NUFI-975258 format. One line per 5 residues: their letters; for each residue x, y, z of N, C-alpha, C. Coordinates in pm, 1 decimal. Layout:
<recs>
a	X Y Z X Y Z X Y Z  ...
</recs>
This chain:
<recs>
mqrln	4757.4 1236.9 3660.1 4790.6 1376.2 3647.1 4819.9 1412.3 3500.4  4882.1 1319.6 3430.0 4910.9 1343.7 3288.7 4781.2 1359.8 3210.2  4685.2 1278.8 3247.3 4556.9 1283.5 3176.7 4489.0 1418.5 3196.9  4494.3 1470.2 3320.6 4435.0 1599.7 3350.7 4508.0 1710.5 3274.9  4639.6 1700.6 3268.9 4717.1 1800.8 3194.6 4680.8 1799.0 3046.6
lmita	4658.8 1679.0 2990.4 4620.2 1669.5 2849.3 4483.3 1734.4 2824.9  4389.3 1710.7 2916.5 4255.6 1770.1 2899.4 4261.3 1920.9 2913.4  4336.6 1973.7 3008.5 4346.5 2119.5 3026.7 4413.4 2182.2 2904.7  4513.8 2116.9 2852.2 4581.2 2168.0 2733.2 4485.0 2172.4 2614.8  4402.9 2070.1 2600.8 4305.2 2067.2 2490.6 4201.5 2177.9 2508.0
llafg	4156.3 2204.4 2631.5 4058.1 2311.4 2655.5 4118.7 2448.6 2627.7  4240.8 2470.3 2668.2 4305.7 2598.7 2642.0 4325.0 2619.6 2491.9  4358.9 2514.9 2420.5 4374.3 2527.0 2275.9 4240.2 2557.7 2210.4  4132.4 2496.4 2261.8 3998.6 2523.4 2207.4 3956.5 2667.4 2236.8  3984.7 2716.9 2358.9 3947.2 2853.8 2395.2 4026.8 2958.2 2320.3
atrpv	4143.1 2923.9 2271.1 4226.3 3020.3 2199.4 4189.3 3029.8 2052.1  4098.2 2946.4 2004.5 4059.2 2954.9 1863.2 3979.8 3082.1 1839.3  3980.1 3129.0 1717.5 3919.0 3256.8 1683.6 3767.7 3260.1 1708.7  3688.2 3157.1 1667.3 3543.2 3164.9 1691.8 3509.3 3172.1 1840.4  3581.9 3096.8 1923.0 3550.9 3096.9 2066.3 3599.0 3227.3 2129.1
afgap	3716.1 3276.8 2088.8 3771.8 3398.3 2149.0 3685.0 3520.0 2119.5  3623.6 3527.3 2001.8 3538.8 3642.3 1970.1 3390.4 3615.5 2000.0  3347.3 3489.0 1992.6 3206.4 3457.1 2010.4 3160.7 3462.4 2154.9  3240.9 3417.7 2248.6 3199.7 3414.9 2389.3 3177.3 3555.7 2443.4  3266.4 3652.7 2423.2 3237.7 3788.5 2473.2 3119.0 3852.4 2401.1
acafi	3099.5 3822.4 2271.1 2985.4 3880.3 2199.3 2853.8 3826.5 2255.5  2848.5 3700.4 2285.7 2725.9 3641.9 2343.5 2700.2 3698.6 2482.1  2802.4 3719.3 2561.3 2784.5 3776.9 2695.1 2732.2 3919.6 2686.3  2782.8 3996.4 2591.0 2737.5 4135.4 2574.7 2590.6 4140.6 2531.3  2553.3 4054.9 2434.7 2414.3 4052.0 2387.2 2321.4 4007.2 2499.8
galag	2363.6 3911.8 2581.1 2281.6 3866.9 2693.4 2261.1 3976.0 2797.0  2365.2 4057.9 2825.0 2351.8 4168.6 2921.4 2255.9 4273.6 2869.6  2262.7 4306.1 2739.0 2169.5 4404.0 2682.1 2025.6 4352.3 2687.9  2005.6 4225.5 2658.1 1870.0 4168.9 2662.6 1817.4 4169.6 2805.4  1903.0 4141.1 2902.6 1859.6 4144.4 3042.6 1819.4 4283.5 3087.3
lamqt	1889.5 4385.2 3043.3 1852.7 4522.2 3077.6 1722.6 4563.2 3010.5  1704.2 4519.7 2885.3 1582.1 4555.7 2812.9 1460.4 4488.8 2874.6  1474.1 4366.7 2921.9 1359.5 4295.9 2979.0 1341.7 4325.7 3126.3  1438.5 4385.1 3188.7 1435.8 4419.3 3330.7 1401.9 4296.8 3415.0  1477.1 4194.0 3393.5 1457.2 4076.7 3476.3 1522.8 4098.7 3610.3
gpqdg	1481.1 4027.4 3707.2 1538.7 4039.4 3840.4 1431.2 4014.8 3943.4  1457.4 4045.1 4069.4 1357.7 4021.6 4173.9 1236.1 4111.5 4154.4  1119.6 4057.6 4184.8 993.8 4129.8 4168.1 948.9 4185.4 4303.5  1023.5 4283.6 4359.3 984.4 4337.6 4489.6 902.0 4463.5 4476.3  867.5 4503.7 4356.1 792.7 4627.2 4337.4 649.0 4615.2 4385.2
pfqpa	575.9 4724.4 4377.7 436.5 4722.2 4421.0 351.1 4632.9 4329.1  238.0 4584.1 4382.7 146.2 4497.2 4307.9 78.4 4577.2 4197.9  73.0 4518.2 4080.4 6.4 4584.6 3968.2 -124.2 4509.6 3940.6  -239.9 4574.2 3959.0 -368.0 4504.6 3939.1 -391.7 4463.0 3793.7  -321.5 4522.6 3699.7 -339.5 4483.9 3559.1 -289.9 4341.3 3535.9
meptr	-201.2 4293.5 3621.3 -146.7 4159.4 3604.9 -229.4 4053.2 3677.3  -329.7 4094.5 3753.8 -409.4 3998.4 3831.1 -501.0 3919.6 3737.9  -510.3 3786.7 3756.4 -602.8 3708.9 3672.7 -747.3 3744.1 3706.1  -830.7 3738.4 3605.9 -972.4 3770.0 3628.1 -1037.9 3653.3 3700.5  -1123.4 3685.8 3795.3 -1194.9 3584.6 3872.4 -1343.8 3599.2 3845.5
trvvs	-1406.9 3487.3 3826.5 -1550.8 3491.1 3802.6 -1624.4 3485.1 3935.3  -1741.3 3541.0 3937.2 -1821.5 3543.5 4058.6 -1895.9 3410.5 4072.9  -1887.4 3354.5 4189.5 -1953.4 3227.5 4213.4 -2096.0 3255.9 4258.9  -2191.7 3193.6 4190.8 -2332.5 3212.7 4225.5 -2371.8 3100.8 4320.1  -2440.2 3135.0 4427.2 -2475.2 3033.8 4526.3 -2596.3 2951.3 4483.5
taepi	-2682.9 3004.6 4402.4 -2800.7 2929.4 4358.7 -2796.9 2917.2 4205.9  -2835.5 2803.2 4158.0 -2838.8 2779.9 4014.0 -2966.9 2837.0 3956.3  -2956.7 2895.2 3840.6 -3075.8 2949.6 3775.7 -3152.9 2834.4 3711.1  -3284.8 2835.0 3720.4 -3363.0 2727.7 3659.1 -3357.8 2738.4 3506.1  -3361.4 2621.5 3443.8 -3359.4 2615.6 3298.3 -3499.6 2581.4 3251.5
vypsg	-3546.9 2655.4 3154.4 -3679.9 2630.5 3101.4 -3663.7 2560.3 2967.4  -3725.4 2441.0 2953.7 -3719.6 2366.2 2829.1 -3839.2 2403.8 2743.5  -3822.9 2410.0 2613.5 -3933.1 2454.5 2526.7 -4057.5 2367.7 2539.3  -4041.1 2237.6 2557.8 -4158.6 2151.5 2563.7 -4220.8 2151.6 2702.7  -4147.7 2196.5 2800.4 -4200.7 2198.5 2935.9 -4163.7 2074.2 3014.2
dlpdy	-4122.0 1966.4 2947.4 -4085.0 1842.7 3015.9 -3933.6 1836.6 3029.4  -3889.6 1781.4 3139.3 -3746.3 1762.2 3158.0 -3701.4 1641.2 3077.7  -3587.7 1650.5 3009.8 -3537.3 1532.9 2937.6 -3494.3 1423.9 3035.0  -3486.6 1301.0 2982.4 -3451.4 1187.2 3067.1 -3309.5 1197.6 3120.9  -3217.9 1255.7 3042.9 -3081.6 1262.4 3091.4 -3066.2 1361.0 3206.1
vvgtd	-3159.7 1455.5 3219.4 -3153.4 1548.9 3332.1 -3202.1 1479.4 3458.1  -3309.2 1403.9 3445.5 -3365.1 1335.8 3561.3 -3275.7 1219.1 3602.9  -3211.7 1157.0 3507.4 -3124.0 1045.0 3537.6 -3187.5 911.9 3507.6  -3290.9 908.7 3424.7 -3356.7 782.1 3391.3 -3329.9 742.0 3247.1  -3232.3 804.0 3182.1 -3204.5 769.4 3043.5 -3144.6 630.2 3030.5
ylkat	-3091.3 574.5 3137.8 -3035.6 439.5 3131.4 -3144.6 334.6 3118.7  -3269.1 366.9 3154.8 -3376.8 269.0 3145.1 -3405.1 231.9 2999.3  -3397.1 327.5 2910.3 -3421.5 297.4 2769.0 -3312.8 207.6 2712.5  -3191.4 222.3 2760.8 -3082.3 140.7 2709.2 -3093.7 -4.5 2753.8  -3159.2 -30.7 2865.4 -3171.8 -168.2 2913.1 -3285.5 -242.5 2844.4
qappv	-3375.0 -173.1 2777.1 -3486.9 -238.8 2709.6 -3445.0 -276.7 2567.5  -3486.1 -395.4 2525.4 -3454.3 -441.4 2390.9 -3539.5 -365.8 2290.0  -3484.7 -331.4 2174.8 -3565.0 -263.2 2073.2 -3668.9 -359.3 2015.5  -3777.4 -306.8 1964.3 -3879.6 -395.2 1907.0 -3825.0 -467.8 1784.6  -3867.0 -592.8 1770.5 -3819.5 -676.3 1660.3 -3923.4 -673.2 1549.6
tyahy	-3876.9 -646.9 1429.0 -3966.7 -650.6 1314.0 -3918.8 -762.0 1221.9  -4012.4 -841.7 1176.5 -3980.4 -954.1 1089.3 -4013.0 -917.0 945.4  -3925.6 -953.6 854.6 -3949.1 -930.5 712.7 -4010.1 -1056.9 653.1  -4109.7 -1038.0 568.6 -4174.6 -1150.9 504.2 -4162.2 -1132.3 353.4  -4113.4 -1235.5 286.8 -4102.0 -1229.2 142.6 -4123.8 -1368.9 87.3
epppl	-4161.2 -1371.4 -36.9 -4182.5 -1497.6 -106.6 -4051.8 -1535.2 -176.7  -4002.4 -1655.5 -153.8 -3880.1 -1694.3 -225.5 -3911.0 -1714.9 -373.4  -3813.7 -1693.5 -458.5 -3837.9 -1712.2 -602.3 -3862.9 -1860.7 -632.0  -3938.1 -1888.4 -736.4 -3964.7 -2030.2 -769.5 -3836.0 -2100.2 -812.5  -3830.6 -2228.3 -783.3 -3713.3 -2307.4 -819.2 -3713.3 -2335.8 -968.8
ppppe	-3596.5 -2340.1 -1029.4 -3593.2 -2371.9 -1172.8 -3628.8 -2519.2 -1192.8  -3677.2 -2552.6 -1311.9 -3713.1 -2693.4 -1335.5 -3586.6 -2780.0 -1334.5  -3601.6 -2905.2 -1295.4 -3483.3 -2992.6 -1292.1 -3432.8 -3017.3 -1434.4  -3304.3 -3038.3 -1452.1 -3250.7 -3059.7 -1587.4 -3295.9 -3195.1 -1642.5  -3306.5 -3200.7 -1774.0 -3346.1 -3324.8 -1839.5 -3221.0 -3408.7 -1863.0
lpayv	-3220.3 -3528.4 -1810.6 -3105.9 -3617.5 -1824.6 -3131.7 -3715.9 -1937.5  -3027.9 -3753.8 -2009.0 -3049.3 -3853.0 -2116.1 -3083.5 -3989.6 -2055.0  -3140.7 -4070.1 -2136.5 -3179.7 -4202.8 -2088.4 -3056.1 -4284.2 -2054.2  -3069.3 -4371.8 -1958.6 -2958.2 -4453.9 -1912.1 -2933.8 -4567.7 -2010.7  -2809.2 -4577.4 -2054.7 -2770.3 -4685.6 -2144.8 -2664.2 -4766.6 -2071.4
parhv	-2693.5 -4893.2 -2042.3 -2593.1 -4971.5 -1969.1 -2470.5 -4996.5 -2057.6  -2357.4 -5004.0 -1996.1 -2231.5 -5024.7 -2068.0 -2217.9 -5171.0 -2106.6  -2149.4 -5194.1 -2220.8 -2125.0 -5331.5 -2265.0 -1987.5 -5371.7 -2217.8  -1981.5 -5488.0 -2159.2 -1853.7 -5538.1 -2111.3 -1811.6 -5652.3 -2202.6  -1702.5 -5627.0 -2274.4 -1651.7 -5727.6 -2366.9 -1511.0 -5761.5 -2322.3
aadas	-1481.4 -5887.9 -2316.9 -1347.1 -5929.9 -2277.8 -1250.2 -5893.4 -2389.2  -1138.9 -5828.9 -2351.9 -1039.8 -5786.2 -2450.7 -952.1 -5905.0 -2489.1  -925.0 -5916.2 -2617.4 -839.8 -6023.3 -2667.2 -694.8 -5983.0 -2643.8  -620.3 -6061.6 -2567.2 -483.4 -6026.6 -2531.0 -390.1 -6036.7 -2649.8  -423.9 -6122.0 -2748.0 -332.2 -6139.7 -2861.6 -351.6 -6031.0 -2966.6
akpen	-463.2 -5962.0 -2962.6 -489.3 -5860.6 -3064.8 -408.0 -5735.6 -3032.9  -338.4 -5685.3 -3135.3 -260.2 -5564.3 -3118.6 -332.2 -5451.2 -3190.7  -324.7 -5333.6 -3133.8 -388.7 -5220.0 -3202.7 -314.1 -5188.1 -3330.9  -386.3 -5128.4 -3424.3 -328.1 -5101.1 -3555.0 -221.8 -4991.9 -3547.2  -250.6 -4884.9 -3483.4 -156.6 -4771.9 -3473.5 -111.2 -4758.0 -3329.0
arwas	-35.7 -4851.8 -3284.8 14.6 -4844.4 -3147.8 131.2 -4747.1 -3145.6  115.1 -4637.0 -3076.5 217.9 -4534.0 -3077.3 299.3 -4535.3 -2949.2  245.8 -4587.9 -2842.8 316.3 -4587.1 -2715.8 378.1 -4723.3 -2691.6  488.1 -4723.1 -2622.1 558.5 -4848.3 -2593.8 472.2 -4939.6 -2508.4  396.5 -4884.7 -2417.6 314.5 -4968.8 -2331.2 199.3 -5030.8 -2409.0
ergdi	157.6 -4971.2 -2520.2 51.6 -5028.8 -2600.6 102.5 -5150.3 -2677.9  230.6 -5152.7 -2712.1 289.2 -5265.6 -2785.4 340.7 -5371.9 -2689.2  335.5 -5346.5 -2560.2 380.0 -5444.7 -2463.0 526.0 -5431.9 -2426.8  598.2 -5337.6 -2485.4 739.8 -5321.9 -2454.5 753.5 -5203.1 -2359.7  748.7 -5230.8 -2232.7 751.6 -5123.7 -2135.2 891.6 -5067.0 -2117.2
lnvsl	995.3 -5141.6 -2159.8 1131.8 -5092.7 -2144.8 1170.2 -4993.3 -2254.3  1089.4 -4980.1 -2356.5 1115.3 -4884.6 -2462.2 1075.6 -4746.2 -2409.9  1173.1 -4660.3 -2391.1 1146.4 -4530.0 -2330.9 1142.0 -4419.4 -2435.6  1134.9 -4454.5 -2562.5 1129.4 -4350.9 -2666.2 989.5 -4290.5 -2669.8  984.2 -4166.5 -2711.3 857.5 -4094.7 -2723.1 805.3 -4104.6 -2864.9
pedhp	677.3 -4086.6 -2886.1 623.6 -4091.1 -3022.5 686.7 -3986.2 -3112.3  732.3 -3873.9 -3056.3 793.6 -3770.1 -3138.1 929.5 -3813.7 -3191.4  990.7 -3916.9 -3127.7 1122.1 -3963.9 -3170.9 1115.4 -4044.0 -3300.8  1002.2 -4104.1 -3332.4 987.5 -4187.7 -3451.9 929.6 -4104.5 -3565.3  985.2 -4113.0 -3683.0 926.6 -4037.4 -3794.9 793.2 -4099.3 -3833.2
sapad	700.1 -4015.2 -3860.3 568.8 -4065.5 -3901.4 545.4 -4024.0 -4045.8  460.8 -4099.1 -4113.7 430.7 -4070.0 -4253.9 344.1 -3945.2 -4259.0  370.8 -3855.3 -4353.7 287.3 -3735.6 -4362.0 147.6 -3772.4 -4409.1  54.4 -3692.5 -4368.2 -84.3 -3716.5 -4408.1 -99.9 -3688.8 -4557.3  -199.2 -3753.1 -4620.9 -218.9 -3739.5 -4765.4 -265.2 -3599.0 -4803.2
nlmla	-342.9 -3539.0 -4717.1 -400.0 -3409.3 -4753.2 -311.1 -3292.3 -4709.8  -188.6 -3319.8 -4665.4 -99.1 -3215.3 -4619.9 -17.0 -3165.6 -4737.9  -16.2 -3037.0 -4760.2 58.3 -2980.3 -4871.4 196.2 -2941.6 -4819.5  298.7 -3004.7 -4870.3 434.7 -2976.4 -4828.1 499.2 -2885.0 -4930.2  486.4 -2759.4 -4908.8 546.8 -2663.2 -5001.2 592.4 -2544.2 -4920.1
daaat	702.6 -2489.2 -4959.9 752.7 -2370.4 -4896.3 686.1 -2252.2 -4963.3  600.8 -2184.0 -4891.1 523.7 -2074.9 -4951.0 613.6 -1960.7 -4992.2  721.0 -1938.6 -4920.1 810.4 -1828.8 -4954.0 887.4 -1861.1 -5082.1  924.4 -1988.7 -5102.7 1005.3 -2026.0 -5219.6 920.6 -2035.8 -5344.9  798.5 -2087.5 -5333.8 716.8 -2110.7 -5451.9 619.5 -1999.0 -5477.9
gmtsr	592.3 -1915.7 -5375.8 495.5 -1808.5 -5393.7 354.1 -1858.9 -5388.0  334.3 -1987.2 -5356.6 200.2 -2043.5 -5350.8 151.6 -2044.7 -5205.5  22.4 -2041.5 -5190.1 -37.1 -2056.9 -5057.2 -124.1 -2179.0 -5057.7  -166.0 -2221.0 -4943.2 -248.1 -2342.6 -4933.2 -395.5 -2314.3 -4949.2  -432.8 -2196.7 -4980.9 -574.9 -2164.0 -4997.3 -620.1 -2178.8 -5137.9
</recs>
């Protein structure tokens, strides 16, 4: 019962607000005027023929259709499906393939020489650890300073104003 009283109190408070108190009677008045203008209500008046839908006259016999060529089309007779069941004629294309290019010229075969490598001989410029036989050396060639080349010009172009050209 308390719940119902709370809901009724909320509805009464909503109905007492200004928009609802003035809006509800205004909407009712506008609706009554619109109803009078449209004259809605029961339709017991006399029948008005202007409101009757137009009916077309049904012809008992169909008029013949004359085709310009004089022949009936296949779709009228009902034999147009026969053309769809027949395979279309097959035409074969004939062309000459282009000539093949000449085979490439290969150099003459030179057999490889197999020479036994001397295990005691060490390479002159062994740069990798595995080339010197020390596989545990994990340093890279970039880690060791190398002698500059003879033809390399070591000059600061900005300091001397000289170029290498």
